[in-house]
N, C-alpha and C positions, 0 to 999 in steps of 0.2 A: 435611633430604632435602626433596630437590625431586619436586613429583607433575606429573602430566598428568592436567587433567579430562576425564574422558567422560561426554559427556549423551546421551538420549535423549529423541525429543519425541513426546507424545499429544498430539494438536489437534481440539480437536472444532468440527466446524464447524455452526450449524445452518441448517437448510437450509430456501429460498424455494419454498415452497408454498400452494397456499391452504389446504389442512385438514392437523390432526397425520398423522403415520406411520402410526400405527394402528387413529385414528379421526376422527370426521368436521367436528370442529367446527374454526372458525378460530383462529389466534393472533395479538392486538396488543402489544405491548411501550408497556409503562405503561398497559394497559388496570386497567378496576377489577378488585382483585384477587378470583379466584375466578370471574368473570364469562367464562371462555374453559373451562366445562368440559361432561363428557356423562357420562352413568354407563361410559362407557370408561375415560377416564380418571382418574376417582373410585375405580374398579375396584368396583362393584357389581355384585354377585353374579348372575353368569347375559353379562352383558355381555360378545361375544366380538370381538376385534380383527378389518380387514379391512386391505390390503397397501394403502397408496397408491404407484400406478404412478409420479406423476409423483418420487418422493422415489427409486424403486430407477435414474429411470434419468436423475437427478441424480448417483445416486453412479457410473454407468456412467461420464457424460462428464466426471468428475474422473476416475476411473482410465486411462478411453484417456487422458487430457491429461497424465499422470504417469507413464508406459509403462508402467501395471500389467498383468497377466494378468487378463480377468474370468473368473470362474467360471460358468461355463454351467448349473450347478446349485446352487442355496445354499439356504441353511434359515434361521429363525432359532432359540432359544435362550434359556430364561431363566436369568438373571444373579439369582441370589437374595442380597440381601440388606437385613437393615432400616431403615429411616431416614425419618425422620416426613413426608416428601415425596416418597415413593414409597410409594403408598395401596398398590401390590398385594403388597409386600414381594419384588418382583421387578422388575426390567428387561428388557424383551425387547431384546435383542442379539445378535452372530452371537459364535459361540467357535470351532467344526472347522473351518468352511467362508465366512469373509466373502467379501464381494461380490467385492471387488478382489486379489488380493495379488500379491505382490514391483511394483516397479516405483521409479523412481529420480526424481531431479533434478538439475542442475547447479549449482551456485551460483558465480555472478562472487564472487569477494570482493575487498575493498578492493585491497588487493595488486595487482587484475586477474587472478589466479591463479582456476581452477576449479577446484570441489572436488562431487566428486559425491555425493550423498547416497542413499544405498540405505532403500525401505521395506520396512516388516514385511508389514505390510494396511494396507486403507483398507474398515473394517467399514461397517453401517446398523445403527443403536440409536434408542428414545427416548430424550430427556430426561426429566430428572425435574422436580418442582417448585420453588420454590425459599421454603428457610427465611427468617425477616424476627425479626430480634433487637434491631431500635432504634426499634420503636416499640408497646411493653411493657415497663415495666419489670419484671414479673413474667414474661411467658410470650415463648417464641418462637413464631409468628405463622407459619402456612403457606397459600402464593399454589399452586394446583394450576395456574392458567392458560399455566405453561410444560408442566407435565406431558404428556407423548407429542409434543412436536413434534419434526421428524424430525431426527437428527442423523448425521452420518457422521465416525469416529474415524479418524484419518492417524494411522497408529504406523511411525516410522522405526527403523531399527536405531542403537545407539550410535553416529554419525557423526562429531558433533561434538563439538569440543574445546576450546569457546568459548563466551561469552555471544554475545559478535559474530558468531559464525558459527549460531549458535541464533536468535536475533533475525532476521537475515537470513531466515532459512528460512522464520519464521512470517511475514515482510512478503509474500514471494516465493508465500508459499500465500494470504495475503488478496488481492493482485491476481490471482492465479490465477482464485476463485473466484467474483471481483468479475468478470472475461473471461469467463469460460462461464456468468452471469447466473444460477448456483445459488442465492449467500448474498450478502447485501452486507459480510460480513467484521466487521462493528459490534464490537468490541470493548467500546467502553463498555456498548452493553447487553446485552452476552454473548452476542452470534451468534457468537462466536467465541472461545472458551478455550481451554487451554493446560496440560497436566501435563507437569511436565520430572523426568528422573529423571536424578539426576544423584552421579556418585562420584569419587573419586581413585584413584590408582594410582602407585607408585614410576615416573617416566621408566626404560623399560628395558622393564619389565615387561610381559609379553603378556594374565596375569589380570586381568580386572577385579576393581574393590574391589567394596565393597559399597554397594549403593544408596539411597539416599532418593528419593523419589519428594514432590516439591512439589506441590501441588493449586491446580486455578482459579486461573490467572494470567490475568488479563484485560485486562494492555497489555502491548506488545514491554517496553515500558522495565521493567515490575515483571519480567519473566519473568529479563531483564537483571540486576537487582539482587537476585532470588533467586539466580540462580546464581552469581557472585559473592559473596554471604553465605556461601552453602554450601561453595564454595571454600575462604576462612579460616576457615569452621568445622571442615570438615573436614581440613586439612591442619594445624589448632591442636592437633586430638586425636590424630588419629594419630603427628605429632610427638613429644605428650605420651605415648606407648605406649600409646592407649587404641586400643579398638576402636567404627567405627562399626555402631550400630544399624542394619538394618531395618525401615525406618515411614513413616510415609506424614506426612508438615509439611504446614501452610498459613505463608502468609506476610503479614505484617501492613505496609500498604502506608504506614502512617506512621512504623516505624519503620525499613523498610528490613530486617527479621530475619525468619526463620522459628522456626515453632515445633512441637512432636510436637503430633500430630492421635493417633494410633493407630499398634498395628504393622500393617506392612505386611501386608495380606491374597496369601494364591496363590490361584490357578483352581482349587484342589482348596478355598477357604474359600467360593467363589460357588458351587460343587455345580448345574455349567452342566446344564441335558439338554433336549434339541428339545425347542419351544415345540408343544404339541397340539392347538390352535387354527385354525395357520396350517398350511395347505399348504406345501409346498416351490415354490423359483422354479425355472423353466428359463426359461431367456434365450437365445432363440432368435439364431445367427448374423446374417438378415437386424436383425435389430434393433438388433445392435452396428453394421452397416452402414452403420443409418441416421442412428446417432451421431455414428458416425465421419463421415459426409457433410456431420454439420452442425456439428463444431467450429468456433467461428471463429478466426482469427492467435489463437495463443497469444503472452502476452508476449514472450519468448524470441524467438520468428520476426520478430517485428514489431522488436523491439532490431534484432538481425540483419539486416534489412532497411534500417532509418532506418543502420544503418553503412556497409554495403558498396554498396546502390544507391545510397542518397541522400548518401552519403559526410559524415554528422556524425559527427562524433567521441561515444567513448562517453561523455562528459560531458555531453553536449547531448541523446544520443537517451537515456539512461537515464532523464530525469525526464520527458520528452515520451511513455514508456512505461509508468509508474509509476500511471498509473490512467487505462480505457480511455476514459472523455470527455476527458479532456485530448488523447489520442491521437487521435481524433477532431475535434476544432475542429482541432487539429494540418492532420489529411491536407484538412479541409474548406479552409481558409486555401489550399491549395495549387493545390487545384478551383476557388480566385478567382483564381489566376494568380499566387500568391508560389511564390518558389522554398523550397527548403525551410531555404537560411539564411535566408530573412526571415522565413520566418514561425515556427518557433525563437524568431529575437529578441524577436521581438513578444509569442510566448507566454510565455519563457522571463523574460521582460523585464517591460516594464510590466504586462502580464496579472495575472501572478501575483503582481508585487507587491500589484497593488488588493484580489485576493483573498484573498493574506495579511493584508493592512490592514483589510478588509471581514468578515475570516472566515467566507467563502463560498465554494462551489466553482464550477466552471466551469459545470456544468448552469447556474445563476442568475445567469452573467456576462448584463450585457445588451446589449452589443453584437453585432451579427449578424459573419458572417466576409466579408459583404459590405464593411461599414463599415468593417473593420478592413484588410481588403486596398485599399480606396478610400485611405486616409490613409496605406497603406504606400507604395502606387506613387506619392503625391506627393510623398513625400520622394525617392522614387529618381530619379525625375525632374528633380530641382532644383528643385521648386516648392517648398517647404517646409521649412528646417533640421530636423532630426530636434531638437535639443535642443527647436524648441519646439512640433513635432508632440511631444514627450512632453508638455511641462510646462505644452503652455498649449490645444492642440486635443484631445487628448485626454483630459481631466479633463471638458471643454467637453463633449464626444461623452457622457462618461459622466451629464453632468447632464442631456442629451439626445438619448435614445437614437436618438430618430426622424430627425434633422436629417443633412443630407450634408453631408460632409468636405470637399471644396469651398468648399459655399458658407459653411456654420460657417466656415471659414478664413479666406476670402474677407470675412467680417462682424466675427470679430476682427482685422483688419489683420496676417495672419501668413505669406501669401505673401510669396516674393521678390521684389524689382524688379529689374529691369537698370540698373544705377546703375555703369555702368564707368565712365564720364567725372566721375563726383561721386569714386569711390574713388581712380581717382587722384589728382583734384587734395586728395582727404585726408592720402592717405601721402604725396604730396608738402609737405603741412602738416606731417607726424609727422617727416618726415626731417630738417627745417630745424628741431623741436622738441628733436629726439633726436641733436643732431650727434654725441655722446661714445659711443649705441651703432649710429649708423650708423657711423661708422668701426671700431667692435672688431666688429662682422658684415662688411664689405669686408677683415680681415685675417685670416680665415678663424673665428672662433665666430659658424658658420651656424645654430646652437641659437634667437639672439638675431631668426632672423623670428618666431617663434613670438611673441614681445613686440609686434611688431609687429600681428601677425595677430590675436591677442587686444585690441587697443588699436582696430580698426579696428572687429569685431565688437560690440567695447562701445559704439562712436560708432554704431552703424547699428542697436543693437536687436538684432543677430541675423540679419537678416533679409538673410543674403548669403550669394551659394552658396559654399559654404569657399574650392571648388578657385578660381575667379575670384579671389578673395583670396589665396591663396597666388602666385597665378599674378603678379597683381600687384606683392604684396610685393619679391617676388624680381627682379622685372625696374624698380623701382624702385632696390633695392639695390645691385642688382646695376650701374646706372647705368653 
């Protein structure tokens, strides 16, 4: 049988705040185990939680950006389950009244089409600690540093039909939280994780199949691999007449396979009930108005401006908006006087190549926008060949970021010189040396002009105005 894949995602985003969501201690990735804990996060008797306002405002900000309805009245629930890295025996989360309800995101697929992805909710909760299985041969170790850090859980409807669509959504969420400044979305550090609910149904069938949940996927690549594996596993079982068991599974990054962890829980298994030690939250309209006014230009809004107002094609505009810091550098280049075309060419060309090779980010790039703009204008004015700018001056500036481009180009003898007379004489000599190519050009093989242009550029080591060279070559050959 032919099957259609149905996927829903639960994306967990760790919030960037100075303290945990219900406790006052801070949290630092990579810190010594159990060094960022308190009586609250360790569940000592009598320790009472209190809400972190910054986490609430972060959740509202994301909800507004994703077109959610913000609940004016909301409260927290106890989600009861037992696991070694959950000291209280329950997690503070939200069940019946999440802080953000509904919402959507429009994805632009690789084929250029837009796909509407609807959300069920975004709710606020606390993270659990971390179980460590590879530091002791006989025991599992527990690190509670992460316990109690603020999380947002973004729950989608089952609107995805492929691993590619799901991966694109996760990429857009990571971009969005970085734009909003509410999380770094770093999946390698566990600051963004994903659970994928995957099922198959015969093509044409409306009813959903039995779903399985693959937990704690910590990269977009791993999520895609897990989905593809589940598609194949479930299709084989269904075609063999077997049923799919509703269960929670884990993904093995080394083998690219999933394995059963436990039968899938239902909401009743968690025995949700309102948290008695926290008051409900009342969110005023004035608060929502203030947050709306503070929202930055969102990634898709910036993408639209770059394509419609700046005239950039999607293939250029999309990578420019991929990272907020990259977009800011691009706009700073334009403020230095570069056109959108020139700024994008330099940023997506030599600069991005250098960043990729050095495995660094634009925030670490040593050259100021003023320096890049000055070099680009030397090229545009015809004083410096583009090839020499990219291959000679750009590396020289990286080695000496404080230098001024014109002075360094002069010192390196890179600037073009007026050589009209010498150029004409050199072309006469080339025509005499290559009579056969000259005759073929004059009989209509005009592409041979490139042959002579290349010889001249090589002879003068590229320090020529290409337009001047082209002009003299055609004048002499058409003689």
